[in-house]
N, CA, C and O atoms as CSV, one atom per row, in Angstrom:
chain,resi,resn,atom,element,x,y,z
A,1,MET,N,N,0.834,-1.201,0.000
A,1,MET,CA,C,0.000,0.000,0.000
A,1,MET,C,C,0.872,1.256,0.000
A,1,MET,O,O,0.591,2.226,-0.704
A,2,GLU,N,N,1.921,1.217,0.794
A,2,GLU,CA,C,2.803,2.376,0.856
A,2,GLU,C,C,3.499,2.607,-0.486
A,2,GLU,O,O,3.687,3.748,-0.907
A,3,THR,N,N,3.877,1.523,-1.146
A,3,THR,CA,C,4.523,1.643,-2.455
A,3,THR,C,C,3.553,2.220,-3.480
A,3,THR,O,O,3.941,3.042,-4.310
A,4,ALA,N,N,2.302,1.795,-3.425
A,4,ALA,CA,C,1.301,2.309,-4.362
A,4,ALA,C,C,1.086,3.806,-4.149
A,4,ALA,O,O,0.942,4.557,-5.114
A,5,LEU,N,N,1.063,4.238,-2.896
A,5,LEU,CA,C,0.905,5.666,-2.623
A,5,LEU,C,C,2.102,6.466,-3.129
A,5,LEU,O,O,1.944,7.579,-3.631
A,6,LYS,N,N,3.293,5.898,-2.996
A,6,LYS,CA,C,4.477,6.583,-3.517
A,6,LYS,C,C,4.397,6.713,-5.037
A,6,LYS,O,O,4.721,7.764,-5.591
A,7,ILE,N,N,3.966,5.649,-5.706
A,7,ILE,CA,C,3.846,5.676,-7.168
A,7,ILE,C,C,2.811,6.711,-7.587
A,7,ILE,O,O,3.045,7.487,-8.514
A,8,VAL,N,N,1.668,6.724,-6.908
A,8,VAL,CA,C,0.620,7.700,-7.234
A,8,VAL,C,C,1.128,9.121,-6.978
A,8,VAL,O,O,0.845,10.027,-7.762
A,9,GLY,N,N,1.862,9.320,-5.910
A,9,GLY,CA,C,2.407,10.642,-5.616
A,9,GLY,C,C,3.410,11.098,-6.664
A,9,GLY,O,O,3.398,12.259,-7.074
A,10,VAL,N,N,4.278,10.189,-7.099
A,10,VAL,CA,C,5.262,10.538,-8.128
A,10,VAL,C,C,4.558,10.857,-9.438
A,10,VAL,O,O,4.928,11.814,-10.119
A,11,LEU,N,N,3.554,10.075,-9.799
A,11,LEU,CA,C,2.815,10.344,-11.037
A,11,LEU,C,C,2.073,11.676,-10.951
A,11,LEU,O,O,2.016,12.421,-11.930
A,12,ALA,N,N,1.507,11.975,-9.790
A,12,ALA,CA,C,0.806,13.248,-9.623
A,12,ALA,C,C,1.781,14.423,-9.724
A,12,ALA,O,O,1.468,15.436,-10.348
A,13,MET,N,N,2.946,14.292,-9.120
A,13,MET,CA,C,3.936,15.368,-9.214
A,13,MET,C,C,4.436,15.530,-10.646
A,13,MET,O,O,4.658,16.653,-11.099
A,14,ALA,N,N,4.616,14.421,-11.360
A,14,ALA,CA,C,5.062,14.509,-12.749
A,14,ALA,C,C,4.004,15.181,-13.613
A,14,ALA,O,O,4.328,16.011,-14.463
A,15,ALA,N,N,2.743,14.825,-13.399
A,15,ALA,CA,C,1.667,15.447,-14.178
A,15,ALA,C,C,1.581,16.940,-13.871
A,15,ALA,O,O,1.391,17.751,-14.777
A,16,PHE,N,N,1.719,17.301,-12.606
A,16,PHE,CA,C,1.679,18.719,-12.237
A,16,PHE,C,C,2.859,19.469,-12.847
A,16,PHE,O,O,2.712,20.608,-13.289
A,17,GLY,N,N,4.017,18.839,-12.870
A,17,GLY,CA,C,5.194,19.463,-13.470
A,17,GLY,C,C,5.010,19.708,-14.956
A,17,GLY,O,O,5.350,20.778,-15.462
A,18,TRP,N,N,4.468,18.712,-15.661
A,18,TRP,CA,C,4.212,18.897,-17.097
A,18,TRP,C,C,3.182,19.988,-17.323
A,18,TRP,O,O,3.291,20.763,-18.273
A,19,TRP,N,N,2.179,20.052,-16.449
A,19,TRP,CA,C,1.152,21.087,-16.575
A,19,TRP,C,C,1.763,22.475,-16.376
A,19,TRP,O,O,1.415,23.419,-17.086
A,20,MET,N,N,2.674,22.595,-15.406
A,20,MET,CA,C,3.334,23.876,-15.164
A,20,MET,C,C,4.235,24.258,-16.334
A,20,MET,O,O,4.250,25.419,-16.745
A,21,ILE,N,N,4.982,23.303,-16.874
A,21,ILE,CA,C,5.853,23.581,-18.023
A,21,ILE,C,C,5.018,24.005,-19.218
A,21,ILE,O,O,5.378,24.949,-19.921
A,22,ALA,N,N,3.910,23.323,-19.456
A,22,ALA,CA,C,3.037,23.697,-20.575
A,22,ALA,C,C,2.479,25.100,-20.373
A,22,ALA,O,O,2.350,25.851,-21.340
A,23,GLY,N,N,2.150,25.466,-19.156
A,23,GLY,CA,C,1.655,26.808,-18.882
A,23,GLY,C,C,2.716,27.871,-19.111
A,23,GLY,O,O,2.414,28.951,-19.617
A,24,LEU,N,N,3.955,27.574,-18.743
A,24,LEU,CA,C,5.040,28.529,-18.982
A,24,LEU,C,C,5.301,28.704,-20.471
A,24,LEU,O,O,5.517,29.822,-20.940
A,25,ILE,N,N,5.281,27.599,-21.216
A,25,ILE,CA,C,5.485,27.684,-22.666
A,25,ILE,C,C,4.345,28.463,-23.301
A,25,ILE,O,O,4.574,29.284,-24.189
A,26,ASP,N,N,3.122,28.214,-22.856
A,26,ASP,CA,C,1.970,28.928,-23.409
A,26,ASP,C,C,2.050,30.419,-23.092
A,26,ASP,O,O,1.654,31.247,-23.912
A,27,ALA,N,N,2.552,30.766,-21.922
A,27,ALA,CA,C,2.691,32.177,-21.571
A,27,ALA,C,C,3.807,32.840,-22.373
A,27,ALA,O,O,3.708,34.013,-22.733
A,28,ALA,N,N,4.872,32.082,-22.651
A,28,ALA,CA,C,5.992,32.653,-23.396
A,28,ALA,C,C,5.676,32.795,-24.880
A,28,ALA,O,O,6.119,33.747,-25.522
A,29,PHE,N,N,4.916,31.858,-25.425
A,29,PHE,CA,C,4.597,31.860,-26.854
A,29,PHE,C,C,3.087,31.755,-27.034
A,29,PHE,O,O,2.593,30.694,-27.416
A,30,PRO,N,N,2.341,32.826,-26.770
A,30,PRO,CA,C,0.883,32.736,-26.888
A,30,PRO,C,C,0.465,32.493,-28.329
A,30,PRO,O,O,1.025,33.067,-29.262
A,31,GLY,N,N,-0.517,31.645,-28.487
A,31,GLY,CA,C,-1.055,31.382,-29.815
A,31,GLY,C,C,-0.493,30.152,-30.487
A,31,GLY,O,O,-1.055,29.699,-31.484
A,32,TRP,N,N,0.603,29.588,-29.981
A,32,TRP,CA,C,1.152,28.389,-30.609
A,32,TRP,C,C,0.200,27.227,-30.373
A,32,TRP,O,O,-0.294,27.033,-29.262
A,33,GLY,N,N,-0.051,26.467,-31.408
A,33,GLY,CA,C,-0.920,25.307,-31.298
A,33,GLY,C,C,-2.390,25.634,-31.385
A,33,GLY,O,O,-3.234,24.751,-31.234
A,34,ARG,N,N,-2.711,26.902,-31.629
A,34,ARG,CA,C,-4.113,27.291,-31.762
A,34,ARG,C,C,-4.356,27.753,-33.189
A,34,ARG,O,O,-3.437,28.263,-33.830
A,35,PRO,N,N,-5.553,27.592,-33.697
A,35,PRO,CA,C,-5.819,28.057,-35.061
A,35,PRO,C,C,-5.742,29.574,-35.156
A,35,PRO,O,O,-6.109,30.291,-34.224
A,36,MET,N,N,-5.264,30.043,-36.283
A,36,MET,CA,C,-5.152,31.484,-36.492
A,36,MET,C,C,-6.536,32.074,-36.719
A,36,MET,O,O,-7.368,31.447,-37.375
A,37,PRO,N,N,-6.801,33.260,-36.192
A,37,PRO,CA,C,-8.095,33.893,-36.458
A,37,PRO,C,C,-8.172,34.327,-37.918
A,37,PRO,O,O,-7.138,34.574,-38.538
A,38,PRO,N,N,-9.353,34.421,-38.467
A,38,PRO,CA,C,-9.468,34.836,-39.866
A,38,PRO,C,C,-9.052,36.293,-40.044
A,38,PRO,O,O,-9.068,37.084,-39.101
A,39,ASP,N,N,-8.684,36.620,-41.265
A,39,ASP,CA,C,-8.313,38.000,-41.574
A,39,ASP,C,C,-9.524,38.904,-41.409
A,39,ASP,O,O,-10.666,38.457,-41.508
A,40,ASP,N,N,-9.261,40.175,-41.159
A,40,ASP,CA,C,-10.346,41.131,-40.959
A,40,ASP,C,C,-11.154,41.364,-42.228
A,40,ASP,O,O,-12.341,41.684,-42.165
A,41,ASP,N,N,-10.506,41.202,-43.385
A,41,ASP,CA,C,-11.205,41.520,-44.629
A,41,ASP,C,C,-11.987,40.336,-45.188
A,41,ASP,O,O,-12.572,40.445,-46.266
A,42,VAL,N,N,-12.011,39.225,-44.492
A,42,VAL,CA,C,-12.754,38.057,-44.958
A,42,VAL,C,C,-14.171,38.144,-44.408
A,42,VAL,O,O,-14.375,38.193,-43.195
A,43,ARG,N,N,-15.143,38.162,-45.307
A,43,ARG,CA,C,-16.547,38.223,-44.890
A,43,ARG,C,C,-17.309,37.097,-45.572
A,43,ARG,O,O,-16.987,36.738,-46.704
A,44,PRO,N,N,-18.292,36.543,-44.923
A,44,PRO,CA,C,-19.105,35.537,-45.594
A,44,PRO,C,C,-19.934,36.169,-46.707
A,44,PRO,O,O,-20.114,37.386,-46.751
A,45,ALA,N,N,-20.428,35.333,-47.594
A,45,ALA,CA,C,-21.178,35.833,-48.749
A,45,ALA,C,C,-22.466,36.541,-48.325
A,45,ALA,O,O,-22.972,37.385,-49.064
A,46,ASP,N,N,-22.999,36.214,-47.162
A,46,ASP,CA,C,-24.239,36.844,-46.709
A,46,ASP,C,C,-24.031,38.311,-46.323
A,46,ASP,O,O,-24.992,39.079,-46.271
A,47,PHE,N,N,-22.801,38.698,-46.057
A,47,PHE,CA,C,-22.511,40.064,-45.639
A,47,PHE,C,C,-21.454,40.659,-46.566
A,47,PHE,O,O,-20.287,40.757,-46.185
A,48,PRO,N,N,-21.845,41.055,-47.773
A,48,PRO,CA,C,-20.848,41.620,-48.695
A,48,PRO,C,C,-20.389,43.001,-48.231
A,48,PRO,O,O,-21.032,43.645,-47.402
A,49,ARG,N,N,-19.289,43.425,-48.775
A,49,ARG,CA,C,-18.777,44.759,-48.446
A,49,ARG,C,C,-19.726,45.826,-48.964
A,49,ARG,O,O,-20.256,45.700,-50.068
A,50,PRO,N,N,-19.945,46.870,-48.184
A,50,PRO,CA,C,-20.788,47.965,-48.684
A,50,PRO,C,C,-20.066,48.713,-49.803
A,50,PRO,O,O,-18.838,48.782,-49.845
A,51,ARG,N,N,-20.855,49.260,-50.689
A,51,ARG,CA,C,-20.283,50.050,-51.782
A,51,ARG,C,C,-19.810,51.387,-51.231
A,51,ARG,O,O,-20.381,51.889,-50.263
A,52,PRO,N,N,-18.781,51.971,-51.828
A,52,PRO,CA,C,-18.286,53.262,-51.319
A,52,PRO,C,C,-19.347,54.354,-51.355
A,52,PRO,O,O,-19.370,55.220,-50.480
A,53,GLU,N,N,-20.228,54.325,-52.358
A,53,GLU,CA,C,-21.248,55.377,-52.420
A,53,GLU,C,C,-22.306,55.217,-51.327
A,53,GLU,O,O,-23.012,56.172,-51.002
A,54,ASP,N,N,-22.418,54.014,-50.760
A,54,ASP,CA,C,-23.362,53.805,-49.659
A,54,ASP,C,C,-22.792,54.253,-48.313
A,54,ASP,O,O,-23.535,54.398,-47.342
A,55,CYS,N,N,-21.504,54.467,-48.252
A,55,CYS,CA,C,-20.857,54.846,-46.996
A,55,CYS,C,C,-20.709,56.360,-46.952
A,55,CYS,O,O,-19.799,56.924,-47.560
A,56,ARG,N,N,-21.587,56.992,-46.246
A,56,ARG,CA,C,-21.528,58.446,-46.116
A,56,ARG,C,C,-20.924,58.784,-44.763
A,56,ARG,O,O,-21.227,58.125,-43.769
A,57,PRO,N,N,-20.090,59.784,-44.713
A,57,PRO,CA,C,-19.524,60.158,-43.413
A,57,PRO,C,C,-20.612,60.690,-42.487
A,57,PRO,O,O,-21.553,61.351,-42.926
A,58,THR,N,N,-20.471,60.398,-41.230
A,58,THR,CA,C,-21.451,60.883,-40.258
A,58,THR,C,C,-21.159,62.338,-39.927
A,58,THR,O,O,-20.009,62.775,-39.960
A,59,LYS,N,N,-22.197,63.072,-39.611
A,59,LYS,CA,C,-22.039,64.481,-39.256
A,59,LYS,C,C,-21.669,64.584,-37.782
A,59,LYS,O,O,-22.284,63.951,-36.924
A,60,ARG,N,N,-20.669,65.381,-37.512
A,60,ARG,CA,C,-20.267,65.599,-36.125
A,60,ARG,C,C,-20.938,66.850,-35.604
A,60,ARG,O,O,-21.113,67.827,-36.332
A,61,LEU,N,N,-21.307,66.810,-34.350
A,61,LEU,CA,C,-21.965,67.973,-33.741
A,61,LEU,C,C,-20.973,69.027,-33.336
A,61,LEU,O,O,-21.361,70.070,-32.809
């Protein structure tokens, strides 16, 4: 029983260590391993770009 507890403790410490290392790497290099967000100029077909003549400047007070 004592040996099993030691094994479980070592495995728990190893898992915690890997979790901490992964957190440090993620903090140092944010965005690695995650999908890139789409470009700002990409729009779905349902929302086409407005025409320049439809874009009138707003009046400031």
